[in-house]
Every structure is written in C-alpha cells, then in structure tokens.
C-alpha positions as CSV (number, residue, x, y, z in Angstrom):
1,M,-259.3,38.3,127.7
2,A,-263.0,37.5,128.2
3,V,-265.1,39.6,130.5
4,G,-265.6,36.7,132.8
5,A,-261.8,36.2,133.2
6,V,-261.3,39.9,133.7
7,W,-264.0,40.0,136.4
8,A,-262.3,37.0,138.1
9,D,-259.1,39.0,138.4
10,R,-259.4,40.3,142.0
11,S,-256.2,42.4,141.7
12,A,-258.2,44.8,139.4
13,G,-260.0,47.8,140.9
14,R,-263.6,48.8,140.2
15,A,-265.0,51.8,138.4
16,F,-268.5,53.0,137.8
17,V,-269.7,55.4,135.1
18,G,-272.9,57.4,135.3
19,S,-274.7,58.4,132.1
20,F,-277.8,60.2,130.8
21,T,-280.3,57.6,129.6
22,S,-282.4,60.4,128.1
23,A,-279.5,61.1,125.7
24,G,-278.8,57.5,124.7
25,G,-276.8,56.4,127.8
26,R,-277.3,52.9,129.2
27,G,-277.4,53.9,132.9
28,I,-274.7,52.8,135.3
29,V,-271.8,51.1,133.6
30,A,-269.5,48.9,135.8
31,A,-265.9,48.2,134.8
32,V,-262.8,46.7,136.2
33,V,-259.6,48.7,136.2
34,D,-256.3,47.1,135.1
35,P,-253.8,47.7,137.9
36,D,-250.9,48.1,135.5
37,T,-252.3,50.2,132.7
38,G,-255.5,51.8,134.1
39,A,-257.5,50.4,131.2
40,L,-261.3,50.0,131.8
41,T,-263.1,46.8,130.8
42,E,-266.9,46.9,131.0
43,T,-268.4,44.1,133.1
44,G,-272.1,45.0,133.4
45,V,-274.8,47.7,133.2
46,S,-277.9,48.7,135.1
47,D,-280.6,51.0,133.6
48,A,-282.9,50.8,136.6
49,V,-283.1,54.5,137.1
50,T,-283.4,57.4,134.6
51,D,-280.4,59.7,134.1
52,P,-278.0,58.5,136.9
53,S,-275.7,61.4,136.2
54,Y,-273.7,61.4,139.4
55,L,-272.6,58.5,141.6
56,A,-271.0,57.9,145.0
57,A,-269.5,54.6,146.0
58,V,-269.4,53.6,149.7
59,T,-268.3,50.4,151.5
60,T,-270.7,48.8,153.9
61,G,-270.5,45.6,155.9
62,A,-272.1,43.8,153.0
63,G,-269.7,45.2,150.4
64,T,-269.7,48.1,147.9
65,V,-272.9,50.2,147.4
66,V,-273.2,52.7,144.7
67,H,-275.6,55.6,145.2
68,A,-277.0,57.4,142.2
69,V,-279.0,60.5,141.6
70,S,-281.8,60.5,139.1
71,E,-281.4,63.9,137.5
72,T,-285.0,64.4,136.6
73,A,-287.6,67.1,137.3
74,D,-288.9,64.9,140.2
75,G,-285.4,64.1,141.4
76,A,-284.7,60.9,143.3
77,V,-281.8,58.7,144.5
78,A,-281.3,55.0,144.3
79,A,-278.8,52.4,145.7
80,F,-277.1,49.6,143.9
81,D,-275.3,46.5,145.2
82,A,-272.0,46.8,143.3
83,T,-270.3,43.6,144.5
84,G,-271.2,41.7,141.3
85,A,-270.3,42.2,137.7
86,A,-273.3,44.4,137.1
87,P,-274.9,46.9,139.5
88,R,-278.0,45.4,141.1
89,P,-280.7,47.7,142.5
90,I,-281.4,47.4,146.2
91,G,-284.2,49.1,148.1
92,R,-286.3,51.5,146.2
93,R,-286.0,54.7,144.3
94,V,-286.5,57.5,146.9
95,P,-287.7,61.0,145.9
96,V,-285.5,63.8,147.2
97,G,-288.1,66.6,147.1
98,G,-286.1,68.7,144.7
99,G,-285.6,69.0,141.0
100,H,-282.7,67.8,138.8
101,P,-280.2,66.6,141.4
102,T,-276.7,66.9,140.0
103,H,-274.5,65.7,142.9
104,L,-274.6,63.6,146.0
105,A,-272.4,62.6,148.9
106,V,-272.6,60.4,152.0
107,S,-271.7,61.8,155.5
108,Q,-272.3,60.5,159.0
109,G,-275.0,58.0,157.9
110,H,-276.8,60.4,155.7
111,L,-277.1,61.0,152.0
112,L,-277.1,64.6,150.7
113,T,-278.1,65.7,147.3
114,A,-277.5,69.0,145.5
115,N,-280.7,69.8,143.5
116,Y,-279.8,72.2,140.7
117,G,-283.3,72.8,139.4
118,S,-284.9,73.7,142.6
119,G,-281.9,75.3,144.3
120,T,-282.2,73.0,147.3
121,V,-280.2,70.5,149.4
122,S,-281.9,67.3,150.5
123,V,-281.0,65.0,153.4
124,L,-281.9,61.3,153.7
125,P,-280.8,58.7,156.3
126,V,-278.9,55.7,155.0
127,G,-279.6,52.2,156.4
128,T,-276.9,49.8,157.5
129,D,-277.4,48.0,154.1
130,G,-276.6,51.3,152.3
131,T,-280.1,52.0,151.1
132,P,-281.6,55.5,151.5
133,G,-284.5,56.0,153.8
134,P,-287.4,58.5,153.5
135,L,-286.5,62.1,153.0
136,S,-285.8,63.9,156.3
137,A,-285.1,67.5,155.2
138,V,-285.1,69.8,152.2
139,I,-283.3,73.1,152.6
140,R,-283.6,75.9,150.0
141,H,-280.9,78.3,149.1
142,E,-281.9,81.9,148.5
143,G,-280.5,84.6,146.2
144,A,-279.6,85.3,142.6
145,G,-276.7,86.5,140.4
146,P,-276.1,89.0,137.6
147,V,-276.1,86.5,134.7
148,L,-279.9,86.6,134.2
149,E,-280.3,83.6,131.9
150,R,-278.4,81.3,134.4
151,Q,-278.6,83.0,137.8
152,G,-282.2,84.0,138.2
153,G,-282.3,82.0,141.4
154,P,-280.4,79.5,143.4
155,H,-278.9,76.5,141.6
156,V,-277.1,74.1,143.9
157,H,-274.6,72.1,141.9
158,Q,-272.5,70.2,144.5
159,V,-272.8,69.2,148.1
160,L,-270.0,67.5,150.1
161,P,-268.4,67.1,153.5
162,D,-265.1,68.6,154.3
163,P,-262.2,66.1,155.0
164,T,-262.9,66.0,158.7
165,G,-266.7,65.4,158.2
166,R,-267.4,68.2,160.6
167,W,-268.9,70.6,158.0
168,I,-271.0,70.3,154.8
169,L,-270.4,72.6,151.9
170,S,-272.9,73.4,149.2
171,V,-271.8,75.2,146.0
172,D,-274.4,77.4,144.3
173,L,-273.9,78.4,140.7
174,G,-277.0,80.7,140.8
175,T,-276.0,82.8,143.8
176,D,-272.2,82.9,143.4
177,S,-271.7,81.5,146.8
178,V,-270.7,78.5,148.9
179,R,-272.8,77.7,152.0
180,I,-271.4,76.0,155.1
181,W,-273.6,73.8,157.2
182,A,-273.5,71.5,160.2
183,L,-275.2,68.2,159.9
184,D,-277.7,67.5,162.7
185,T,-277.7,63.7,162.6
186,A,-280.4,63.3,165.2
187,A,-282.9,65.5,163.3
188,G,-281.6,64.5,159.9
189,T,-281.2,68.1,158.7
190,L,-278.6,70.8,158.0
191,V,-278.0,73.7,160.4
192,P,-276.8,76.9,158.6
193,H,-273.4,78.2,159.7
194,R,-272.0,80.7,157.1
195,E,-272.3,81.8,153.5
196,T,-269.2,82.8,151.5
197,A,-269.8,85.2,148.6
198,L,-267.6,84.8,145.6
199,R,-267.1,87.2,142.7
200,P,-270.5,88.0,141.1
201,G,-271.1,86.3,137.8
202,T,-268.5,83.6,138.1
203,G,-271.1,80.8,138.7
204,P,-269.2,78.4,141.0
205,R,-269.9,74.8,140.1
206,H,-267.7,72.3,142.0
207,L,-264.9,72.5,144.6
208,A,-262.1,70.3,145.8
209,F,-260.0,70.3,148.9
210,H,-256.2,70.4,149.1
211,P,-254.6,67.4,150.9
212,D,-253.5,69.8,153.7
213,G,-257.2,70.4,154.6
214,R,-256.6,74.1,154.8
215,H,-257.3,75.2,151.2
216,V,-260.3,74.8,148.9
217,Y,-260.4,75.3,145.1
218,V,-263.7,76.4,143.6
219,L,-264.1,75.9,139.9
220,A,-266.5,78.4,138.2
221,E,-268.6,77.5,135.2
222,L,-269.8,80.9,133.9
223,E,-266.2,82.2,133.8
224,P,-263.3,79.9,133.2
225,V,-261.6,80.6,136.5
226,L,-260.4,78.8,139.6
227,I,-261.0,80.5,142.9
228,V,-258.4,79.6,145.6
229,C,-259.8,79.8,149.2
230,R,-258.4,79.4,152.7
231,W,-260.4,76.9,154.8
232,D,-260.5,77.3,158.6
233,V,-262.0,74.0,159.9
234,T,-262.1,75.3,163.5
235,R,-264.4,78.2,162.6
236,G,-266.0,76.7,159.5
237,L,-264.7,79.7,157.5
238,L,-264.1,79.8,153.8
239,E,-262.1,82.9,152.6
240,P,-261.3,83.6,148.8
241,V,-257.7,84.7,148.3
242,H,-256.8,84.3,144.7
243,E,-258.2,83.6,141.2
244,T,-256.5,82.2,138.1
245,A,-257.8,81.4,134.5
246,V,-258.1,77.7,133.5
247,V,-257.8,78.5,129.8
248,P,-255.0,80.4,128.0
249,D,-255.4,84.1,127.2
250,G,-257.1,84.6,123.9
251,T,-258.9,81.2,123.9
252,A,-261.6,81.4,121.3
253,G,-265.1,79.8,121.6
254,P,-267.0,78.7,124.7
255,A,-265.2,77.4,127.8
256,Y,-267.4,76.0,130.6
257,P,-265.3,74.4,133.4
258,S,-266.9,71.4,135.1
259,A,-264.7,69.5,137.6
260,P,-261.5,70.1,139.6
261,V,-259.2,67.4,140.9
262,V,-256.2,68.0,143.2
263,A,-253.1,65.7,143.1
264,R,-252.5,63.5,146.2
265,D,-249.2,65.4,146.9
266,G,-250.9,68.8,146.5
267,R,-248.5,70.0,143.8
268,H,-251.0,70.1,140.9
269,L,-254.6,70.6,140.1
270,W,-256.5,69.5,137.0
271,A,-259.7,71.0,135.7
272,A,-262.0,69.7,132.9
273,V,-263.3,72.4,130.6
274,R,-266.3,71.8,128.3
275,G,-266.5,73.6,124.9
276,H,-262.7,74.1,125.0
277,D,-262.7,70.3,125.5
278,G,-259.4,70.3,127.4
279,I,-257.9,69.5,130.7
280,A,-256.2,72.4,132.4
281,V,-253.0,71.6,134.2
282,L,-252.2,74.0,137.1
283,S,-249.3,74.1,139.5
284,L,-250.0,74.9,143.2
285,D,-247.4,76.7,145.2
286,P,-246.1,75.2,148.5
287,T,-248.5,77.3,150.5
288,G,-251.5,76.0,148.6
289,E,-252.7,79.7,148.1
290,R,-251.5,80.3,144.5
291,A,-252.4,78.4,141.4
292,A,-250.8,79.0,137.9
293,L,-251.9,77.6,134.6
294,L,-249.1,75.5,133.1
295,T,-250.8,74.1,130.0
296,T,-253.9,72.4,128.7
297,V,-254.2,69.0,127.0
298,P,-257.1,67.7,124.9
299,C,-259.6,65.6,126.9
300,G,-259.8,63.0,124.2
301,G,-263.4,63.6,123.4
302,R,-266.1,66.3,123.6
303,W,-267.7,68.0,126.6
304,P,-265.8,66.6,129.6
305,R,-268.5,66.7,132.3
306,D,-266.5,65.0,135.0
307,L,-262.9,64.3,135.9
308,A,-261.7,61.8,138.4
309,L,-258.4,60.6,139.9
310,D,-257.9,56.9,140.4
311,P,-257.1,55.6,143.9
312,S,-253.4,55.3,143.0
313,G,-253.2,59.0,142.1
314,R,-251.4,58.1,138.9
315,R,-254.2,58.4,136.4
316,L,-257.0,60.8,135.4
317,Y,-260.3,59.7,133.9
318,A,-262.5,62.1,131.9
319,A,-266.2,61.4,131.3
320,N,-266.9,63.0,127.9
321,E,-270.6,63.4,127.6
322,R,-271.1,64.5,124.0
323,S,-268.6,62.1,122.4
324,G,-269.8,59.2,124.5
325,D,-266.7,57.9,126.1
326,V,-264.4,57.8,129.1
327,T,-260.8,58.6,128.4
328,W,-257.9,57.9,130.7
329,F,-254.5,59.5,131.1
330,S,-251.2,58.6,132.8
331,I,-249.8,61.5,134.8
332,D,-246.2,62.6,134.6
333,A,-245.2,62.6,138.3
334,T,-242.8,65.6,137.8
335,T,-244.7,67.9,135.5
336,G,-248.3,66.9,136.3
337,I,-249.1,66.7,132.6
338,P,-251.6,63.9,131.7
339,H,-250.8,61.7,128.6
340,A,-253.6,60.0,126.8
341,A,-253.6,56.2,127.4
342,G,-256.9,54.8,126.4
343,M,-260.7,55.0,125.9
344,L,-263.9,53.1,126.7
345,A,-267.1,53.9,124.8
346,V,-269.9,55.0,127.2
347,P,-272.7,56.9,125.5
348,A,-273.7,60.1,127.3
349,A,-271.1,59.6,130.0
350,S,-271.4,62.0,133.0
351,C,-269.2,60.9,135.8
352,V,-266.6,58.3,137.0
353,V,-266.2,57.0,140.5
354,F,-263.9,54.2,141.9
355,A,-264.4,51.6,144.6
C-alpha cells in the first residue's frame, strides 16, 4: 500500500521515533501503526533540530504536538505539529539552560527536562498551542557516587510526574538517588520534597510506575538490576524494598539496562538491556513488591536504547540505536514473553512514543 493510502487510513495509530542526527539519524520519524499487526509504516521526517533523542506526545485543542529534546551541549527543546504526515516545527527552539537533556515530560502546563550533562532539571511553561515558552527555572542536583568515571557528579537521566500529577520524580544516575519535587505552577519552578538514596554504584537511569500507583520500578544502568520501591503518594515517599537481576547469572560481556515498561495488568515488566542486546521478561507478584526474571529474548537489533508499550498493551517496540532500527513484538498475554513480529529501519533510533 502506498504511503498516501496508509496515511489516509484513520483507523491506524501514530508513532514517532527520535534519533541521533549526529550519528546518521534523520531526526524525528513519523509512522502509522497498523491496528491489526502493529507494523510501522513511515510517513514523514523532520530534521529541524539536532539529536532529538527523546520525545513526548501530547494532545492539545489543535491536535497532536510532539515535544523533543535536543541532546546537545547547549541543550534545547522544540515542539512539532504532528497532525500531518510529517512533523512540522512550531514555535522556536528554546534553550533549557542545561547540557545534554536526555528526557522530558509535560505536567500541569509545564515542560520538564532532565539534563544529564549538567545534572539539572529545567522547567518551561507550555502555551495553549503546545509550544514551550522561555525557561522559568533550572534546578541543580548535588552529590556523586562511587563509580568515578560515571558518577563524579549529578547526572539526571529522567524526569516525570507520578500518575496523580501531584509529584515530580527525577532519576539521577550520578548520585544513586531519586528526588521528589512539587511543581509550583505559579512560579514555574520545582520545590524540593525528598531524596531517596538507592544502593551506591547502581546508577539509576529510568523508572516506571505499577498500574496500582503504589509501586515504582527503578532500572539501574551501572549494574543490571531492577530496584522495586513502595510509593506513598500521600507523603511523597519512595522506599526501596527489593532488587532483582535483569540478566541471567553468568551472563558474559557488558549489560547496560536502559528502559523499563510495566504491563497494563501489572503482571509483567520488560527491560531493555544494551550490550546484552536483550529484553528481560520479569514477573511481578500480586503485591507488586517482588519481581523475578523469567527469561530474556533478543531485541532484534543492537543497543536497545528505549522500549515502549503500544496503547493497546499488546505489543512492545524497541529502538535499537546501533543497528538503526525499531523492532516490534507481540506479547503472549499469559506468559508475558514477547515474540518478534517486524522491523522498520530508523538510523540511530533512540526512542519511540505513540499518539
């Protein structure tokens, strides 16, 4: 089927893939998602910003807007109208006052970025059209960790709201901790609330919430482990309670986990692991407080930087940076095991989001 015909099929969903233009990527790749098979078909590309490594899609009164970081030394964000076949830049590229932003999220009318290079979190207001306004705050994390070559200072890798939107959590690989904030929407800044220390040297990278809203799963990068935490939304309290490996005992070679995803029913968790180039499949017990590694499956490429669940909850998508592709998998509803189903070539792929 021609791309035009595919784009005209409004039963199809939309996906957007970020990529590193400095490594041969083409920017933001838009695709339609076949509702029956999950297959991606590219419809358009925008290279308007350098290294749009992480994206967030939001719905406004005007349609779908995709926000992108520009993961550069003088980090920035940009917004794109995503209602057409190809993303179209809207507004302007806005500096975030921090270096190498790796993640972003939208909460309560504000855009938040995690700036890995500078160890900071930035806050920017978002207009009614979805475009980011001028920077309103930059907050620096403090501290370090025992792995000197990676933890000489703070390195914020992810920032996101909890499911209620009451709290903002920032994950710091450099300080082995997760910070919890309240968002002051009037002042456009973050108010510190707590810091939760995790085991030194683990290097937390990203976290995901259980559907029950009472548990959080922190995936570490410097050790291939998943840290299970209780989450008390009333007190804004994160409490580590359990750890489990995300690669089998005796696994040879490097293993750098990147992204955790929790099943809609809360029975399974999947984690992408770079170097090992696999997807770990873990079972979660009924309480949500214990995770056990069931198996690992090949990611279908090399260096899976991101992992995403589609809106139906029936398929996983891996952005394989070094092999330059996005692979997708159908999930066995009983076992939670993903089965390879297809691939789209996307050079230097870094993340996948759906709208």
